[in-house]
Structure formats: C-alpha cells, structure tokens
DOLO-252389 format. One record per residue (C-alpha): x, y, z. Coordinates in steps of 0.05 Angstrom, whole numbers, plus 5000, padded with zeros to 4 digits. Layout:
REM residues N
XYZ;...
***
This chain:
REM residues 711
384916673113;379017123097;372816813068;370616972997;364817452998;358017212975;354517632924;347017552925;347316962971;351816542927;359016492909;361717052868;363916852798;367617342756;364717502689;367817132632;371317572582;370417472509;375917352460;375018052433;375518332503;382117952513;384718202448;382818902468;386418902535;391918372533;399118642526;396319342512;394719212437;388119372405;383818832376;385419072307;392618852317;390818122313;386317782263;381717222281;387016692270;392317062310;396017322250;397818062243;392918522209;396118952157;390119402150;392919932199;400419932185;404020562208;410320882179;417120882213;416421622227;409821522262;412720942302;418621372322;414221952343;409921472384;416221192416;418821882434;412022082464;411821452505;419021562529;417522282548;411322062587;415421542623;420722062639;415622562665;412422022707;419121812736;420822542750;414322662787;414522022827;421921932844;426622342801;425223012833;426222732903;432722392881;435523042852;433623442914;436722922959;443122912918;443623672919;442323692993;447623163008;452623512963;451524182997;452223833064;458923523044;461424183017;459724513083;463523973120;469624093077;469524853077;470924953150;476525413171;480924853199;480324433136;481724993087;488125193123;490324483137;497124193120;494823813057;491724443028;497824853044;502024343006;497224392948;498325142949;505825032943;504524552885;500425072849;506225562852;511325022833;507324792772;506225512749;513625612753;515324962716;509925002663;509625762651;514226242687;520825892673;519725962598;518326702605;524526822647;529226422602;526926782538;526927442574;534427362584;535227342508;532328042497;535528372437;538128962476;541828502523;546728262470;546228702407;552129162397;550329642342;551630392338;546430852369;540430952325;541230292287;534929932266;537029212253;532728682221;531828132272;531427392252;530026762291;532726092267;528925472290;531524772278;528924062283;522124102317;521023392294;513923322317;513322672355;509022142320;508321382316;515021342280;518721662339;517621102389;514520512352;511320002397;510220482454;503220382484;497820892467;497121252535;504621372541;505221552467;499522062471;502422362535;509322422503;506322782442;502323252487;508223432532;513123552475;508023972437;506624392499;514024502509;514924772438;508525182443;511125532506;518225642482;516225872413;510326272441;515026662486;519626772427;513927102389;511027462449;517327762479;522527782423;517827902364;522827742308;521828062240;523127402204;523226672222;526926122184;526225382198;532224942183;528724282167;526223652202;519323952216;516523242226;519622622254;516222112209;514122552151;517822112100;514321492126;507021692114;504421432048;502821931994;496221961956;499821981889;506121681860;510321061875;511421001950;515320351948;522320321979;527920321927;531419661920;537919961945;534820302006;530019842044;527919992115;532319712170;530119062203;528019442266;522619802226;520519252178;515218982225;511719662229;511419812154;504819462141;501419822198;504420492178;502220422106;495220222128;493820742183;498421322167;497521602097;496022262064;490422442112;494922332173;500422752142;495423322132;493423262205;500823332223;501223932178;495524252216;498924072281;505224432258;501025032241;497825042310;504525042344;508525512299;504425872246;498626082290;502826462341;506426802283;499927042253;497327252321;503627662334;502928012267;495828222281;497628622343;496829372341;502629752310;505229172267;500629252207;506029552163;511929162190;515528742138;515728032163;517627372132;516226652153;519926102116;518825362130;520625062062;527624792077;526824032083;530523552128;532022812124;526122652169;521523042122;524022732056;529322222070;536622292051;540222241984;538721621943;533121391990;528722001977;522021861945;520022401896;512522381913;514322521986;518323131965;512723371919;507823341976;512423722023;513724271972;506324321955;504724552026;511224872050;514225151986;520424981945;526524781985;531225171940;529925911944;532926611950;530327132000;532927832013;532127972087;535228552125;539528742065;542528042064;541427492013;538926852045;540126242001;536425602023;539024961992;535624281994;541923932015;538623252029;536523201956;543123481931;546822921968;543922401921;548922621867;554722431912;551521761932;554921111909;548120911880;548421481830;553221071788;548520471786;541620791784;538321401754;537721891812;536922521770;529622621790;532222691861;538223161854;537123531788;532424071815;537824291865;543324241813;539524681765;538025181821;545425241840;547525311767;542725901759;544026201827;548626761803;542926991759;537426901812;541027291867;541427961830;534127901810;532027811882;536428401904;533828851849;526628701868;528128881940;531429531920;525529721876;520829601935;525330031979;524630591928;517130511927;516930201857;513429591833;518028991845;516228641780;517728921711;512029191669;511029191594;509629851558;502329991547;501930121472;498629821412;502829561354;501629181291;503928471296;508228511233;511529151258;512428971332;519428941361;519528311403;526628441426;524329051463;522828701529;523129041596;528328791645;530128911717;536829181697;541028741742;547528901707;549329411760;545829101819;550529041878;551628381912;549328351984;552527922039;550027212030;547626742085;547226002068;541825572100;542424812097;539424262138;545723832136;552124172163;558024292117;563823812117;569223862169;574923382187;573222862240;574323122310;573523862293;571224172359;564624542364;566325022420;564325142492;556825232479;555924512457;551924162511;553323422503;560823432513;564624062535;571324192500;577123782524;581824152570;588024352531;594824162558;598924662597;601625212553;596725092496;592025692483;587825402427;582724842431;584624112430;584423832359;581823312346;576623312401;571722762381;567422852443;566023582427;565423482352;559923272304;561022552284;562822482210;558521862196;552321632158;546921102161;539920952137;536621602115;541722052148;548722342140;551622782194;555523242147;555623372072;560723062026;567223452025;567323601951;560023781951;561224272008;566824621970;562624641906;556524901943;560125491975;563225661908;556625661870;552926061924;558526581927;560027131977;557826702036;559227082101;555726592146;552425902143;547025612188;544924882192;540924392234;540423632238;545323512296;540323762350;546124072390;549724732382;556224752342;560225362321;566525342279;570325682222;571725252162;578225142126;581225572070;578425092018;571625252045;573026002043;573726082119;566226102125;563426132196;557925622209;553125532267;549124892275;542725082311;540024702371;533524332366;527524682397;524424022420;525523712489;525423012458;531523072413;537022852462;539023532489;537623742560;536724472543;533624602475;534125282442;534325712380;538926232349;537526972342;540827362286;541128122284;542428412214;544529142202;547029332133;544330022115;544030172040;542130761996;536830721942;541930431893;544229881939;550830181960;552830122034;552030752075;557630522120;563030262073;567830132130;563029692168;566129002172;560728632211;553528632186;550628082231;550927862303;548327202332;546126962400;544226272426;537826292467;536925712515;530225432537;529125102605;531024382619;524623992624;528223402654;530723842711;523624102720;520823392726;526423212776;524123802819;517023542814;519122852837;523323132894;517823572921;512822992914;517222572959;517823133009;510223233007;508922493021;513922503079;510523113110;503622793104;505922133133;509322473193;503122883205;498722263203;502921943258;502622583300;495022643297;493522113350;499922263390;498923023396;491322983393;491223413330;484823543293;484322993241;483623193168;479622573151;472222673165;469322143209;464721683169;457221803173;453021213194;447121473155;447521963098;444122623113;438322723066;432723203056;427023013100;421723183050;424922752996;425522063026;426721542973;423021003012;415621113031;413721313101;406621053090;404020363071;397220183044;392519793090;390019233046;383118973063;381018263054;377818422989;384118742963;387318062961;382317862908;381618532874;374318652892;371319352899;369919522971;363819972967;359219482933;361518882974;360819233041;353719463029;351318803003;354118413062;352018843120;347119303088;349419863133;355520153100;360219813150;365219263136;369918833177;377318813178;381318173185;380818183260;373218213256;372618913284;367619383254;370319883204;366520483183;365220403109;364221143102;371221343125;375320793092;371420593031;374320702963;371521252921;370821152847;373621752811;374821782737;374821032730;380020922784;379220672855;382521122906;382521272980;385020603007;387020633080;394420793093;398420633155;403721143174;410420883199;410421163269;415921623290;416621253355;418420633314;424021033280;426321283348;426520573373;430820393313;435420983328;436920683397;440720113364;445120563320;452120783342;452121443378;455322023342;457222743351;451323103323;447522803266;450122153236;457422153258;460921543285;463721673354;466520983363;473620953387;478520773331;485320463342;491520873332;493320483269;486420613240;487021353252;494021383222;492220983160;485921383149;489722033156;495221813108;490321573055;485722173060;491122713059;495422393005;489322262961;486722972971;493423292953;494522812895;488022922858;488123672868;495323722841;493823262782;487623672764;491824312765;497423982724;492323722674;489224412667;495924732654;497524222600;490824142567;
***
C-alpha cells in the first residue's frame, strides 16, 4: 500500500470545513436552504412555475449530457446494426426464397378475399344485366337494405373483449365493403333501410323518460345478469356512438357518392327511419323514450315518399303490433300504437298530398302552397279563402309498402328457391307446383320476447286495406330471402323479405334487393303508357360468403405449413441454402461508437486519496518528478494534472492493447466472415431452426398484411 505523502515534513491533515461550508456544498443545496437549527428557511420560497422550469432545465441538461456521452454512440450503433441486418436479409436468395414466395401468394389471396371478391359479386348485379325495360327508358333505381344489426355487447354477452372487438371489426368491414361496392358500382338513386339498424339499440338507457321494463315484459333470465352492467356502461352516450358508427358505414359512402362529378342535380333519397324490433322492441314491450330517441335522429317511422313515380309507404309495424297484443286488454298501450293508428287512418289524405307535391316539382313549381300577397282589413278578411294543393283530381300512383315485420301467411307457406337456409322440398312426381306446406322453406309463424316473425293476420288484412293500391310489399326481420304472393284476403300482394346485409345474421351469403322503377307520367300525373302492366322489377344481389373465404384461408394456411415443414427437412438432406441466418457470436457494431471504453485511467497513488499531483510531486522530490507504485521515476511534466477552469485534467490513460483483443479473439468460435458461427449443427437443430424461422417469417408478414387490409 502506498505511503501517505508528507506535506512540509509532517503528516498531511485536511482542512476542517466549517458548518457553513458543509451547508453550502452538502447535497447540492445552498446555505440559505437551511437555518441554523436545521429547519427550512422560508425567506427564498419559489413558485411552482419556477420549480417546474428549473426541473425542465435540469432534465434537458441531463438529456444533453447523456446524448453527448453515450446516447449518440448508442443511436449510431443501433442504426449500423439495423442496416447490417437489413443487408443480410435483402440478398437475392432470401428475397426469392420459398417463405417469401408463399407470402406473395398470401398477398394475392387476401386481396381477393378482402377486396376483389366484393367487387366481382356486386359487378354481377349491374342494372343492365337484369333490367328489361323498353329502349330509351330511364328507370329510377332503388336499393333496399335490411337488418345491418351492428354488433354490440348485446349481440354476444359474456364474450371476452379481444374476441368481441375483433367480431365488431370484421362484421363492420364486411358491410363497409359490400355497401361501398353498392354505392360505387351500382350508384342507386334512392336507398331504403328496412329496420334493425342496431342489434342492442333498445337496450341502451335513454337520457330522458322511464326506462324500466314493463311489469308484463321483463327481460329473459339469460339476460337478467347483464342488465345492471348494461344500464351502467351503455347509455345515451354509447347509443350516440353507435349512431356515428352507422353513419360511418352507410351514410358517409352515400354522401361521398353524391359529391362525385355529374351527380349534383341528380334527385336522390336516403331513408333510414323505419324501425325494427332490435331498435325499439316489439309490441307491448316497446319503451316510448327509446322510440322518441330513434325518431329524433332517424326520422318518423311512419312516412310517405314518392320515388320513381311510385308511392312508398313506410309503416312502423313493431309499434302497430302493440294493439293486437294480449296486454292491450289489461294495460294502456295507446302511447305505443296510437301514432301508427292515426297515420294509417289519415293515409288516404296524406298520399295525394305527397303525389301532388311531386307533380308540382316535376312542373317546376313550388311544392308547398303559398298564400296570396295582399293586405286586407282584419274585419273584412275572408279566412275561408285558403290556398290548397288541389288534390281532388290527383291521380293515385302504384303503392309500395315497407314494413320491418313480414305480413301474415299460413304456417308452412314456402318462400321459393332463392331462400338459402332450406331449399324447397322436392314435389312428388306429377306435381308442378311447390310443396305446401313446406315448413323448412317457410318463415316460422312464431313469437317470443321482443320479436314476432310475422304480423297478426287481421292486422295484415287491415294494413293492406288502409294503405290501398299496394302492388308490392317489402319487409326484413327474417334475415333470409323470401318471395311469395299472398292470399285473396290480402289482395294477392306480392311480398319480398330482404336478406340481411350482415355476415353475422345466420345466413352464409348476405345480400340486398335492387328495385328498378319505370312509370312515365305527364305533367298532370297520367301514365304515358296506359297499357303498361309492370312498373317495377326486382333483383336479389348476393354478397360473398365470408365463412367460405375463411375456410380458404385455413386451407391455404395448412398447405403453407406443410410446404415449409417439408422444405425444412430437405435443407440438410439436399444441402439447400438455409433460410435461417446463422447466429452471430458478436453483434457487429460501429467501431467508432463502442459502448464500453477502450481506455482506462491510470490512477496514481495520490488518486486513491484525492490529492492533487502537481503540488505533491514538487514538494516531495523538488524536481518535478514523482514515483509510480512500482517505485520507478515518472516524469511529472508529462503526466501531471493541469488545473484548468477549476477542474483537474490530464490524468494518465492506459489504452487496451489491440493485441489483447486479438488474443481474446483466439478463444472465440471461428466463423465465416465477421461474427458468424461455423460450428457444425445437428440435423435436428437445422430442421427445427428452419421450421421456426420460415413459419414465423411467413406468419408475421401475412398477419401484418391482413391487419392492414382490415384496419
């Protein structure tokens, strides 16, 4: 151990520091921070803003210091290593390897399944492929969309969050693509939705009104355990978010399509006001505040629209059904069904008004009536002289009935060959007509909590009578296609139940219905072709089967794994170039940015005690020379510290010799080039490494591409 230096012939004793000096330097606080008794001194208190500014400055100084000392070298090293790894992966043999070729096939397959198949399916529904009008006809084209039923927590209660979120995303994307192609390729003049816009719309608590379940219609036991959570987490604000979600999927593409060049003056109509049982409930179980909220944002469910020289009558059939409910005799359900009842009673007056307004617009007149602009004395004014639309001679146009719930039909009434779930039963030999009853091919005549598959029989007859002149009816609710002609009591009305557009509604191939209307009129509303018997044509447009698409994905995934496994076994057998890069023993790094020092300070004896070297060396030897620990003479001129700006610098440094590093390299495994392991691996190791590397490479690249297509 080195001896303590003598200073002036005696032992060196460090100078005793005063209390004030301690207070000035200990812990970095000034002496003003402490009072004489150690308590805090409030004479120099600073504000929170000043403390925060001081903290930010200190943090920035620390960050700059870190960047200068180590951060810059770390970043350069990371960039250099990254570039090095990229160069290793971008070789010709790796880019054109089997795993990357498989990824290329996956790119095409996913583009087909997530994009191109929607385009091709909707392209088959082009209007000119099925319309059969005389040459020169300019029909008004309508798209009917049913039961989107946006998936929400009510759809699959209890399903864990990741799966629930994935289900919502996939079903929304499916509808976006199908409906987007409808707008982009078919560009209908009008769009009508047939109810069930949401799945749990009736379950989300309203901001106003009584939301309690009626005593005669409580939730089923399977949903009772979720009610408290639903009422707590899913209220008015959540419903508004779902409303915005509906707009993103359906309203936004409609607006975008209308803003395209050449469509500025095109007459278009977009109607979403017809409610379904998932939007409001059904019959006696409907809560009036829920219906008020729905109509506030979507419009009244009962309405009359003149489209393509046809009168469209939308009827809130789920509210109307409360009048036929057994509970109507025991409870006051008028707030539920009376608005629809009043609408139907006034319908023969409302229809001519709507037709007359349309005719006035066709003639270039103002649709609404206007009062005469004249000044009269109050006591002489004739208040009976009111302007009117003059609907006495207004012709009646063909009427189309829209209802969410299908009209009544006897149990077992077949729905025709286009129904997906159950094809029609094969008729016996010699029979030309369909098998009746055919319960498999029919809509079940049944009811349950908050639903009823068809309307009441007497209500159906009364509805058709009050609407009048119904040439066709369209409905939703069932999710599958159904086409039939009703009985004589129901005026032989033809009805089509439209498929759901959602992939989650129990049908393998969702779809929508296209309606082409052509009924040319003169300015007075009289038909230009009196002998024309048919004024509308319909076509079912089918969307792709998402289940079949996923089955194709699974099949090709299995084939891909088999190919990669077989290749992994062939690599050591046929001496193929391995895809897996051999591991590096030492990461390649930028030579000028070593994280560990290549120099170390030579600490003199006096460094151990913290003494300055220049003064001590001169006092001991008097000649500017000192001694190292071995006793050899050291030139004080070359290795002494120099005092510069209050800091001692210039201590001797020992460089780590390159020959020492070379000696260390001798004990490392030899490699091909710089840092590669050339050790012989077993066949099993090579196979396992090839399988893992190739399967992982293909998997993450395919998943990234799939995620990009869906997000």
